[in-house]
N, C-alpha and C positions, 0 to 999 in steps of 0.2 A: 883904722879898722881894728876890731877886737879879735886878734888871732892868738890870744894867750894860750889856748889849748891846742894850738897848731904845732905839731912837732916838725922840726926841720927835715927829718927823714921823709915825712909825708910830702913836703914841698918838693924834695928831691925826687920822690917817686912820680909826682905829677909832672915835674920838669922832664924826667927821663922818659916817661911815656909820651909826652908831647914831642920831645926830640926824636923818639923812636918812630912815632907816626909820621913826623916830618921826613925823616930819612927814608922810610918806606915809600912815602910819596915820591921822593926823588928817584928811587929805584924803579918804581912801576909807572912813572910818567909815560903816557902814550900807550898804555895797555888798557884792557877792559877793567881790570881791578882798580885802576886809578880813580875812576869816577865814584867808587863806593867808599873810599877811605876818608873819614871826616872825624872831627872831634870838637866838642864844645865843653869846656870845664869851667864851672862857675864857682868862684871862691866867695862864699857868703861873708858879708861884713856884719855890721850891727843890725841892719835891717833884715829881718827874717824873710825868707823867700817861700813861705808856705803856699801862696797862690800859684807860684810857678811849679811847685812840686806836685800839685793836685793832678796834673795830666800825666805824671810819670809814675814810676814804681818806687815806693819807699824801700830803702835798703838798710840804712843805718849800719854800714859795714866798714871795717877797717880798710884804709887805703892801701892798695897793693898794686904793683905793676901788672900782676896776672889778672886781677879783677878789672882794672881799667882797660887792658888790652882785650879782654873778653867782651866787655861792654861795647867797645868801639870796633869790634870785629865786624866786617861787612855782613849784611843780611841777617843779623840777629835782631831779636825783638826790641832791644834798647838802643840799637845802633844810631838811629836818626835823631834822637833827642840829646839834650844836654845832661851832663852829670853835675849835680850840685854838691859841693863840699861844705859841710857845716861842722865847725868845732873839731877839725881834724879827722872827720869821718865822711865817707860817701853817704850822704843823706838820701839821695834819690838819683835815679837814672831814667833816661827816656823822657825828660822833661821838655815841655814846650815853653820857649821864652817869648816875651812880648817883642814885637818888631819895633824898631826905631820909628818914631813919628815923623822925623824930618825926611825930606826927599833926599835920599842918598843913592843916586843913580849908579855910582861906581861900585856899589857893594851888592853882593848876592844876599840871599835870605839868611844864611848862617851869620854873616857879618852884621846884618841889620838886627838879627836876634841878639847877638852879643852886645851891640850898642844899645838896643832897647832895654835889655836887662840892667845896664849901667845907668840908663836914664831914670829908671824908677826905683833904684836902690843904690847902695854904696858897694855893690859887688864888683869884683874884677873877673873878667871872662877871658879865658885862653881859647883861641880859635885855631884849629888846624884845618886848612882849606885845600881841597884838591884842585879847585879851579885855578887858584893862583900859585899853588905849590909852595905855600908859606905858612908861617906861624905868626899870629898877631895877638896882641893883648888889648882888650877894651877896658876902659876905666873912666868914670865920670863923663860918659858920652863921647869919648874920644878913642880912636883906634890907632895903635902903633904897630907897625910891622917889626918883627924881631929878625934882624939880618943874620944873626948867628946865635949859637948856644950861649955864649957869654952874655949877650944882651938880654936874652930870656932869663937867665939865672939872676942877673942884676935887677931886672924888673920885678921878678917874683920876690926877691929879697927885700926890695923897697916896699912891696905890698905887705909883707909880713911885719916889717918894722913900723909901718904907719898904721 
């Protein structure tokens, strides 16, 4: 993937927000707020995701924890869609991703969207799921659950290096 203009602090912000969303999930599990907290963050590779951005809101904004938390805050206009990161910036939010074409009965819509995006591009997608209370990373049509913060950090580091 071509992440030459991706700054390490941006990756850390994404990882920190992902981990924060995950920790909030653990804290609110079993409450009404639990079903509203989600997150889909798409790290664009060499294949541009213009078609996926059409249904969202173009932002071209600097990555920050505050902006990502605002986007993923429940009941906001951009809450339900994906955030697309392009060249170290938040290119768009509220984006609708294509669903995976394969029959994947064990996955909900969010996971199928993450897999679908990676089937049609070289993107990597981070999924924060309230149903499962976990963080996963989708790449090349495969989904891997991140058991802890260290694994997520290592996986994102591998994405940046390749």
